[in-house]
C-alpha positions in Angstrom: 32.5 11.3 -15.7 29.0 9.8 -15.9 28.1 7.3 -18.5 24.9 7.9 -20.3 22.4 5.2 -21.3 20.0 5.5 -24.3 17.5 7.7 -22.6 20.1 10.2 -21.4 20.1 9.4 -17.7 23.3 8.6 -16.0 23.8 5.2 -14.4 23.9 6.8 -10.9 20.7 8.7 -11.4 18.9 5.6 -12.7 20.2 3.5 -9.8 19.2 6.1 -7.3 15.6 6.3 -8.7 15.4 2.5 -8.5 16.5 2.6 -4.9 13.8 5.2 -4.1 11.1 3.0 -5.7 12.3 -0.1 -3.9 12.4 1.6 -0.5 9.0 3.2 -1.0 7.4 -0.1 -1.8 9.1 -1.8 1.1 7.9 1.0 3.5 4.4 0.6 2.3 4.4 -3.2 2.9 5.6 -3.0 6.5 3.0 -4.1 8.9 1.5 -1.3 10.8 -0.7 -1.9 13.8 -3.7 0.3 13.7 -6.3 0.8 16.3 -8.7 3.0 14.4 -12.2 3.7 15.7 -14.7 6.5 15.1 -16.0 8.3 18.2 -19.3 6.6 18.0 -17.7 3.1 17.9 -15.3 3.9 20.7 -18.1 5.2 23.0 -20.2 2.1 22.3 -17.4 -0.3 22.9 -15.7 1.3 25.9 -18.5 0.0 28.1 -17.7 -3.6 27.0 -15.5 -5.8 29.2 -12.9 -8.0 27.7 -12.3 -6.1 24.5 -13.2 -8.9 22.1 -15.9 -6.9 20.4 -13.6 -3.9 20.1 -10.9 -5.9 18.4 -13.5 -7.3 16.0 -14.7 -3.8 15.2 -11.0 -2.7 14.6 -10.5 -5.7 12.3 -13.6 -4.8 10.3 -12.5 -1.2 9.9 -9.1 -2.3 8.6 -10.7 -4.9 6.3 -13.0 -2.2 4.8 -10.1 0.1 4.4 -8.0 -2.4 2.5 -10.5 -3.5 -0.1 -10.3 -0.3 -2.3 -6.5 -0.6 -2.4 -6.6 -4.2 -3.4 -9.1 -3.4 -6.2 -7.0 -0.5 -7.5 -3.9 -2.8 -7.4 -5.7 -5.5 -9.5 -6.9 -2.9 -11.9 -3.4 -1.4 -12.3 -2.0 -4.9 -12.9 -4.6 -5.7 -15.5 -3.9 -2.4 -17.4 -0.1 -3.1 -17.1 -0.6 -6.6 -18.6 -2.8 -5.4 -21.4 -0.5 -2.5 -22.3 2.7 -4.6 -22.4 1.1 -7.7 -24.0 0.5 -5.7 -27.2 4.2 -4.8 -27.5 5.4 -8.4 -27.7 
């Protein structure tokens, strides 16, 4: 028999959904090495020797890609704080 909490979900179902959320967040936070370049950047940088400039371009691409995610995260946190500050 499953025990029910106030919202009608069983304890197993609630624990399983929590596990899914935790594993999803952990998976998203794992470091992933990316070597992303557009075709134009790759063509311009393949003629370079040493690869220092190519690494700098890759770092710039990753930096530009990360900024929108950081901003959306900050906005989500601010909305969360405003929403739950009113309930206290």
